[in-house]
C-alpha positions as a Markdown table, in Angstrom:
| # | Residue | x | y | z |
|---|---|---|---|---|
| 1 | Unk | 74.2 | 87.4 | 123.7 |
| 2 | Unk | 77.0 | 89.6 | 124.9 |
| 3 | Unk | 77.8 | 93.1 | 123.6 |
| 4 | Unk | 81.1 | 94.9 | 124.1 |
| 5 | Unk | 80.2 | 98.7 | 124.0 |
| 6 | Unk | 83.1 | 101.0 | 123.1 |
| 7 | Unk | 82.5 | 104.7 | 123.4 |
| 8 | Unk | 80.0 | 104.0 | 126.2 |
| 9 | Unk | 80.3 | 107.5 | 127.7 |
| 10 | Unk | 79.3 | 109.3 | 124.5 |
| 11 | Unk | 75.7 | 110.6 | 124.2 |
| 12 | Unk | 74.8 | 107.7 | 121.8 |
| 13 | Unk | 76.7 | 105.3 | 124.0 |
| 14 | Unk | 74.5 | 106.4 | 127.0 |
| 15 | Unk | 71.4 | 106.0 | 124.9 |
| 16 | Unk | 72.5 | 102.5 | 123.9 |
| 17 | Unk | 73.1 | 101.5 | 127.5 |
| 18 | Unk | 69.6 | 102.8 | 128.4 |
| 19 | Unk | 68.1 | 100.9 | 125.5 |
| 20 | Unk | 69.9 | 97.6 | 126.5 |
| 21 | Unk | 68.5 | 97.9 | 130.1 |
| 22 | Unk | 65.0 | 97.8 | 128.6 |
| 23 | Unk | 65.6 | 94.7 | 126.5 |
| 24 | Unk | 64.7 | 91.2 | 127.4 |
| 25 | Unk | 67.0 | 89.3 | 129.8 |
| 26 | Unk | 69.8 | 87.2 | 128.4 |
| 27 | Unk | 71.7 | 90.2 | 126.9 |
| 28 | Unk | 74.9 | 91.0 | 128.7 |
| 29 | Unk | 76.4 | 94.4 | 128.1 |
| 30 | Unk | 80.0 | 95.2 | 128.9 |
| 31 | Unk | 80.5 | 99.0 | 128.7 |
| 32 | Unk | 84.0 | 100.4 | 128.4 |
| 33 | Unk | 85.4 | 103.8 | 129.2 |
| 34 | Unk | 88.8 | 105.3 | 129.6 |
| 35 | Unk | 87.8 | 107.5 | 132.6 |
| 36 | Unk | 84.5 | 106.4 | 134.1 |
| 37 | Unk | 85.2 | 104.2 | 137.1 |
| 38 | Unk | 81.7 | 102.6 | 136.9 |
| 39 | Unk | 82.7 | 101.0 | 133.6 |
| 40 | Unk | 85.5 | 98.6 | 132.4 |
| 41 | Unk | 88.6 | 100.6 | 131.6 |
| 42 | Unk | 89.6 | 100.7 | 128.0 |
| 43 | Unk | 91.7 | 103.3 | 126.2 |
| 44 | Unk | 91.7 | 103.1 | 122.4 |
| 45 | Unk | 95.0 | 105.0 | 122.4 |
| 46 | Unk | 96.6 | 102.3 | 124.6 |
| 47 | Unk | 96.1 | 98.8 | 123.1 |
| 48 | Unk | 97.6 | 97.2 | 126.2 |
| 49 | Unk | 94.5 | 98.2 | 128.1 |
| 50 | Unk | 92.7 | 95.4 | 126.4 |
| 51 | Unk | 94.5 | 92.8 | 128.5 |
| 52 | Unk | 91.6 | 92.5 | 130.9 |
| 53 | Unk | 89.0 | 91.9 | 128.1 |
| 54 | Unk | 87.6 | 88.5 | 127.6 |
| 55 | Unk | 85.7 | 87.7 | 124.3 |
| 56 | Unk | 83.7 | 84.6 | 123.8 |
| 57 | Unk | 82.4 | 83.1 | 120.6 |
| 58 | Unk | 79.4 | 84.9 | 119.4 |
| 59 | Unk | 80.2 | 88.3 | 121.1 |
| 60 | Unk | 79.6 | 91.5 | 119.2 |
| 61 | Unk | 81.5 | 94.8 | 119.4 |
| 62 | Unk | 79.6 | 98.0 | 119.1 |
| 63 | Unk | 81.6 | 101.2 | 118.9 |
| 64 | Unk | 80.6 | 104.9 | 119.1 |
| 65 | Unk | 84.2 | 105.9 | 119.7 |
| 66 | Unk | 86.0 | 107.9 | 117.0 |
| 67 | Unk | 86.4 | 105.5 | 114.1 |
| 68 | Unk | 90.0 | 106.8 | 113.4 |
| 69 | Unk | 90.9 | 105.5 | 116.9 |
| 70 | Unk | 89.0 | 102.2 | 116.5 |
| 71 | Unk | 90.6 | 101.0 | 113.3 |
| 72 | Unk | 94.3 | 101.1 | 114.5 |
| 73 | Unk | 93.1 | 99.7 | 117.9 |
| 74 | Unk | 91.7 | 96.6 | 116.3 |
| 75 | Unk | 94.9 | 96.2 | 114.4 |
| 76 | Unk | 97.0 | 96.4 | 117.5 |
| 77 | Unk | 94.7 | 94.1 | 119.5 |
| 78 | Unk | 95.2 | 91.4 | 116.8 |
| 79 | Unk | 98.9 | 91.8 | 117.1 |
| 80 | Unk | 99.1 | 91.9 | 120.9 |
| 81 | Unk | 96.5 | 89.3 | 121.7 |
| 82 | Unk | 96.2 | 86.9 | 118.7 |
| 83 | Unk | 93.0 | 85.0 | 118.7 |
| 84 | Unk | 91.1 | 87.3 | 121.1 |
| 85 | Unk | 88.7 | 88.5 | 118.4 |
| 86 | Unk | 88.5 | 85.3 | 116.3 |
| 87 | Unk | 85.1 | 84.3 | 117.8 |
| 88 | Unk | 83.4 | 87.6 | 117.2 |
| 89 | Unk | 80.0 | 87.5 | 115.5 |
| 90 | Unk | 80.5 | 91.0 | 114.1 |
| 91 | Unk | 81.5 | 94.6 | 114.6 |
| 92 | Unk | 79.1 | 97.6 | 114.5 |
| 93 | Unk | 81.0 | 100.9 | 114.2 |
| 94 | Unk | 79.8 | 104.5 | 114.0 |
| 95 | Unk | 81.4 | 106.7 | 111.4 |
| 96 | Unk | 80.0 | 110.0 | 110.0 |
| 97 | Unk | 78.1 | 111.2 | 107.0 |
| 98 | Unk | 80.8 | 114.0 | 106.8 |
| 99 | Unk | 82.8 | 111.6 | 104.8 |
| 100 | Unk | 80.2 | 112.1 | 102.1 |
| 101 | Unk | 78.8 | 115.6 | 102.7 |
| 102 | Unk | 82.2 | 117.4 | 103.2 |
| 103 | Unk | 84.2 | 115.6 | 100.5 |
| 104 | Unk | 84.3 | 118.8 | 98.3 |
| 105 | Unk | 85.2 | 121.2 | 101.2 |
| 106 | Unk | 87.7 | 123.9 | 100.5 |
| 107 | Unk | 89.0 | 124.3 | 104.1 |
| 108 | Unk | 91.8 | 122.1 | 105.3 |
| 109 | Unk | 90.0 | 121.0 | 108.6 |
| 110 | Unk | 87.1 | 119.5 | 106.7 |
| 111 | Unk | 89.3 | 117.9 | 104.1 |
| 112 | Unk | 91.4 | 116.3 | 106.8 |
| 113 | Unk | 88.3 | 115.0 | 108.5 |
| 114 | Unk | 87.0 | 113.4 | 105.3 |
| 115 | Unk | 90.5 | 111.8 | 104.8 |
| 116 | Unk | 90.6 | 110.4 | 108.3 |
| 117 | Unk | 87.1 | 109.0 | 108.1 |
| 118 | Unk | 87.6 | 107.3 | 104.8 |
| 119 | Unk | 91.0 | 105.9 | 105.7 |
| 120 | Unk | 89.6 | 104.6 | 109.0 |
| 121 | Unk | 86.6 | 103.0 | 107.3 |
| 122 | Unk | 88.8 | 101.3 | 104.8 |
| 123 | Unk | 91.3 | 100.1 | 107.4 |
| 124 | Unk | 88.5 | 98.8 | 109.7 |
| 125 | Unk | 87.0 | 97.0 | 106.7 |
| 126 | Unk | 90.3 | 95.3 | 106.0 |
| 127 | Unk | 90.7 | 94.3 | 109.6 |
| 128 | Unk | 87.2 | 92.7 | 109.7 |
| 129 | Unk | 88.0 | 90.8 | 106.5 |
| 130 | Unk | 91.2 | 89.5 | 108.2 |
| 131 | Unk | 89.2 | 88.4 | 111.2 |
| 132 | Unk | 86.5 | 86.9 | 109.0 |
| 133 | Unk | 83.7 | 88.7 | 110.8 |
| 134 | Unk | 80.9 | 90.9 | 109.3 |
| 135 | Unk | 81.2 | 94.7 | 109.7 |
| 136 | Unk | 78.4 | 97.3 | 109.7 |
| 137 | Unk | 79.5 | 100.9 | 109.3 |
| 138 | Unk | 76.8 | 103.4 | 110.4 |
| 139 | Unk | 77.3 | 106.9 | 109.0 |
| 140 | Unk | 74.7 | 109.2 | 110.7 |
| 141 | Unk | 74.0 | 112.8 | 109.8 |
| 142 | Unk | 73.3 | 115.6 | 112.2 |
| 143 | Unk | 73.0 | 113.7 | 115.5 |
| 144 | Unk | 71.0 | 115.5 | 118.2 |
| 145 | Unk | 69.3 | 114.8 | 121.5 |
| 146 | Unk | 70.1 | 114.0 | 125.1 |
| 147 | Unk | 70.3 | 111.0 | 127.4 |
| 148 | Unk | 70.6 | 111.9 | 131.1 |
| 149 | Unk | 73.5 | 114.3 | 131.4 |
| 150 | Unk | 74.9 | 113.5 | 128.0 |
| 151 | Unk | 73.9 | 115.7 | 125.1 |
| 152 | Unk | 74.8 | 116.5 | 121.5 |
| 153 | Unk | 76.9 | 119.5 | 120.4 |
| 154 | Unk | 75.0 | 120.1 | 117.1 |
| 155 | Unk | 71.5 | 121.4 | 117.5 |
| 156 | Unk | 72.1 | 122.3 | 121.2 |
| 157 | Unk | 74.5 | 124.9 | 120.0 |
| 158 | Unk | 71.9 | 126.4 | 117.7 |
| 159 | Unk | 69.5 | 126.5 | 120.7 |
| 160 | Unk | 72.2 | 128.4 | 122.6 |
| 161 | Unk | 72.7 | 130.8 | 119.7 |
| 162 | Unk | 68.9 | 131.5 | 119.5 |
| 163 | Unk | 68.9 | 132.3 | 123.2 |
| 164 | Unk | 71.5 | 135.0 | 122.8 |
| 165 | Unk | 70.3 | 136.6 | 119.6 |
| 166 | Unk | 67.1 | 138.6 | 119.0 |
| 167 | Unk | 67.1 | 137.4 | 115.4 |
| 168 | Unk | 69.0 | 134.8 | 113.3 |
| 169 | Unk | 69.5 | 135.4 | 109.6 |
| 170 | Unk | 69.0 | 132.3 | 107.3 |
| 171 | Unk | 69.3 | 131.9 | 103.5 |
| 172 | Unk | 66.0 | 131.5 | 101.7 |
| 173 | Unk | 65.5 | 128.9 | 100.5 |
| 174 | Unk | 67.5 | 127.0 | 103.0 |
| 175 | Unk | 68.9 | 123.5 | 102.5 |
| 176 | Unk | 67.3 | 120.2 | 103.5 |
| 177 | Unk | 68.3 | 118.3 | 106.7 |
| 178 | Unk | 67.5 | 114.9 | 108.1 |
| 179 | Unk | 68.5 | 115.1 | 111.8 |
| 180 | Unk | 68.8 | 111.8 | 113.7 |
| 181 | Unk | 68.2 | 111.5 | 117.4 |
| 182 | Unk | 70.7 | 109.6 | 119.5 |
| 183 | Unk | 68.0 | 107.1 | 120.6 |
| 184 | Unk | 67.3 | 106.4 | 116.9 |
| 185 | Unk | 71.0 | 105.8 | 116.2 |
| 186 | Unk | 71.3 | 103.6 | 119.2 |
| 187 | Unk | 68.2 | 101.5 | 118.1 |
| 188 | Unk | 69.7 | 100.9 | 114.7 |
| 189 | Unk | 73.1 | 99.8 | 116.3 |
| 190 | Unk | 71.2 | 97.6 | 118.6 |
| 191 | Unk | 69.3 | 95.9 | 115.8 |
| 192 | Unk | 72.5 | 95.4 | 113.8 |
| 193 | Unk | 74.2 | 93.9 | 116.8 |
| 194 | Unk | 71.3 | 91.6 | 117.6 |
| 195 | Unk | 71.1 | 90.4 | 114.0 |
| 196 | Unk | 74.8 | 89.6 | 114.1 |
| 197 | Unk | 74.5 | 87.7 | 117.3 |
| 198 | Unk | 71.6 | 85.7 | 115.9 |
| 199 | Unk | 73.6 | 85.0 | 112.7 |
| 200 | Unk | 71.2 | 87.0 | 110.5 |
| 201 | Unk | 74.2 | 89.0 | 109.3 |
| 202 | Unk | 77.0 | 86.9 | 107.9 |
| 203 | Unk | 78.8 | 89.3 | 105.6 |
| 204 | Unk | 79.9 | 93.0 | 105.4 |
| 205 | Unk | 78.3 | 95.6 | 103.1 |
| 206 | Unk | 80.4 | 97.3 | 100.4 |
| 207 | Unk | 80.1 | 100.6 | 102.2 |
| 208 | Unk | 78.6 | 102.4 | 105.2 |
| 209 | Unk | 74.9 | 102.8 | 105.8 |
| 210 | Unk | 74.3 | 106.6 | 105.6 |
| 211 | Unk | 71.6 | 107.2 | 108.2 |
| 212 | Unk | 69.2 | 110.1 | 108.8 |
| 213 | Unk | 66.1 | 110.6 | 110.9 |
| 214 | Unk | 62.6 | 109.8 | 109.6 |
| 215 | Unk | 61.7 | 113.4 | 108.6 |
| 216 | Unk | 63.3 | 115.6 | 106.0 |
| 217 | Unk | 62.8 | 119.4 | 106.5 |
| 218 | Unk | 64.5 | 122.7 | 105.6 |
| 219 | Unk | 67.1 | 124.3 | 107.8 |
| 220 | Unk | 64.6 | 127.0 | 108.5 |
| 221 | Unk | 61.8 | 124.6 | 109.5 |
| 222 | Unk | 64.2 | 122.6 | 111.6 |
| 223 | Unk | 65.0 | 125.6 | 113.7 |
| 224 | Unk | 61.4 | 126.6 | 113.9 |
| 225 | Unk | 60.4 | 123.1 | 115.2 |
| 226 | Unk | 63.2 | 123.3 | 117.7 |
| 227 | Unk | 61.8 | 126.5 | 119.0 |
| 228 | Unk | 58.3 | 125.1 | 119.3 |
| 229 | Unk | 59.6 | 122.1 | 121.2 |
| 230 | Unk | 61.2 | 124.2 | 123.9 |
| 231 | Unk | 59.4 | 125.3 | 127.1 |
| 232 | Unk | 57.2 | 128.5 | 126.7 |
| 233 | Unk | 59.6 | 130.5 | 128.9 |
| 234 | Unk | 62.8 | 129.5 | 127.0 |
| 235 | Unk | 64.5 | 132.7 | 125.6 |
| 236 | Unk | 65.3 | 130.8 | 122.4 |
| 237 | Unk | 61.6 | 130.9 | 121.5 |
| 238 | Unk | 61.7 | 134.6 | 121.1 |
| 239 | Unk | 64.5 | 134.6 | 118.5 |
| 240 | Unk | 63.1 | 135.7 | 115.1 |
| 241 | Unk | 64.2 | 133.6 | 112.1 |
| 242 | Unk | 65.0 | 136.1 | 109.5 |
| 243 | Unk | 64.9 | 134.7 | 105.9 |
| 244 | Unk | 67.1 | 136.5 | 103.5 |
| 245 | Unk | 67.6 | 135.9 | 99.7 |
| 246 | Unk | 70.5 | 133.5 | 99.2 |
| 247 | Unk | 72.7 | 136.0 | 97.3 |
| 248 | Unk | 72.2 | 138.7 | 100.0 |
| 249 | Unk | 72.8 | 136.2 | 102.8 |
| 250 | Unk | 76.0 | 134.7 | 101.4 |
| 251 | Unk | 77.3 | 138.1 | 100.4 |
| 252 | Unk | 76.8 | 139.4 | 103.9 |
| 253 | Unk | 78.6 | 136.3 | 105.3 |
| 254 | Unk | 81.6 | 136.5 | 102.9 |
| 255 | Unk | 83.9 | 138.4 | 105.2 |
| 256 | Unk | 83.9 | 135.3 | 107.4 |
| 257 | Unk | 86.2 | 133.7 | 104.9 |
| 258 | Unk | 89.0 | 135.9 | 106.2 |
| 259 | Unk | 88.3 | 135.0 | 109.9 |
| 260 | Unk | 87.5 | 131.3 | 109.7 |
| 261 | Unk | 87.2 | 129.4 | 106.4 |
| 262 | Unk | 85.8 | 126.5 | 108.3 |
| 263 | Unk | 83.0 | 128.6 | 109.8 |
| 264 | Unk | 82.3 | 130.2 | 106.4 |
| 265 | Unk | 81.8 | 126.7 | 104.8 |
| 266 | Unk | 79.4 | 125.8 | 107.6 |
| 267 | Unk | 77.4 | 128.9 | 106.7 |
| 268 | Unk | 77.4 | 127.9 | 103.0 |
| 269 | Unk | 76.1 | 124.5 | 103.9 |
| 270 | Unk | 72.9 | 126.1 | 105.3 |
| 271 | Unk | 71.9 | 126.4 | 101.7 |
| 272 | Unk | 72.9 | 122.9 | 100.7 |
| 273 | Unk | 70.6 | 119.8 | 100.7 |
| 274 | Unk | 72.2 | 117.3 | 103.1 |
| 275 | Unk | 69.4 | 114.8 | 103.1 |
| 276 | Unk | 68.1 | 111.8 | 101.2 |
| 277 | Unk | 69.7 | 109.2 | 103.5 |
| 278 | Unk | 68.2 | 106.0 | 104.8 |
| 279 | Unk | 65.6 | 106.9 | 107.4 |
| 280 | Unk | 65.8 | 104.9 | 110.6 |
| 281 | Unk | 62.2 | 103.6 | 110.5 |
| 282 | Unk | 62.9 | 101.7 | 107.3 |
| 283 | Unk | 65.7 | 99.7 | 109.0 |
| 284 | Unk | 63.8 | 99.3 | 112.3 |
| 285 | Unk | 60.5 | 98.6 | 110.5 |
| 286 | Unk | 58.7 | 100.9 | 113.0 |
| 287 | Unk | 56.4 | 103.9 | 112.6 |
| 288 | Unk | 58.0 | 107.2 | 111.6 |
| 289 | Unk | 59.0 | 109.6 | 114.3 |
| 290 | Unk | 58.5 | 113.3 | 113.7 |
| 291 | Unk | 61.2 | 115.8 | 114.4 |
| 292 | Unk | 62.2 | 116.6 | 117.0 |
| 293 | Unk | 62.4 | 113.4 | 119.0 |
| 294 | Unk | 62.7 | 114.2 | 122.7 |
| 295 | Unk | 64.5 | 114.8 | 124.9 |
| 296 | Unk | 66.6 | 117.6 | 123.5 |
| 297 | Unk | 70.0 | 118.7 | 124.7 |
| 298 | Unk | 70.2 | 122.3 | 125.8 |
| 299 | Unk | 73.4 | 124.2 | 126.7 |
């Protein structure tokens, strides 16, 4: 079994590499990066960089790179090196649940993101059909966690905010969340790749697998759990979570529309339920993991 890992220098890519090192022998991992000299060089913006790649029958591609870069890259590889990907056992690619949760956004940035994600998912699906190989699209929600020096930019920012503020206002009730740790996402990608290599996956799904962590909790409880998981002397533990009635909270935040519509919509989503996705333990057939899974990324 040989896996070609694209986006190997992302936090989830680092977690995937760590996971692969713990697996049984017989698995060869080829990690690619556009800048890390310790890995094979590959730049998704430069299809000619694929010239050094060798793909054997039964190989699997796993990508944590931006999907809007992966889709045109696969198309160009097929044009520049016909036959290179014909023997692939499958492709596992990471997208984002934002294609679902932000589809009704009012600000242009989020609308453009949804468009890019959906167009890339559709394009990659067409490319996999042309190659005749199965495709698994993973769309995780609220990725968090750390692996070595790599960490997320989601919950780590909230930890940094709580370190700076004496109190943090939140809407009451706050919306539901289903955070997924990078190690959980890496494990699902590994399982899908392994099933492809063993010919247990022979066809593509109609759409992406929208993934969440094993536990669903409110935005307020999520931050409270984060605080409790930090060291006793961490300043973020002293930030008070101040619950305000929703009408008062959103009225107080309304001037933000004039400054940053994107930030204002992020504030509005604090009251929205962005959960109900496939929990990782169901796919992995493992015991549930409580939030937060360690290690956490801290700024």
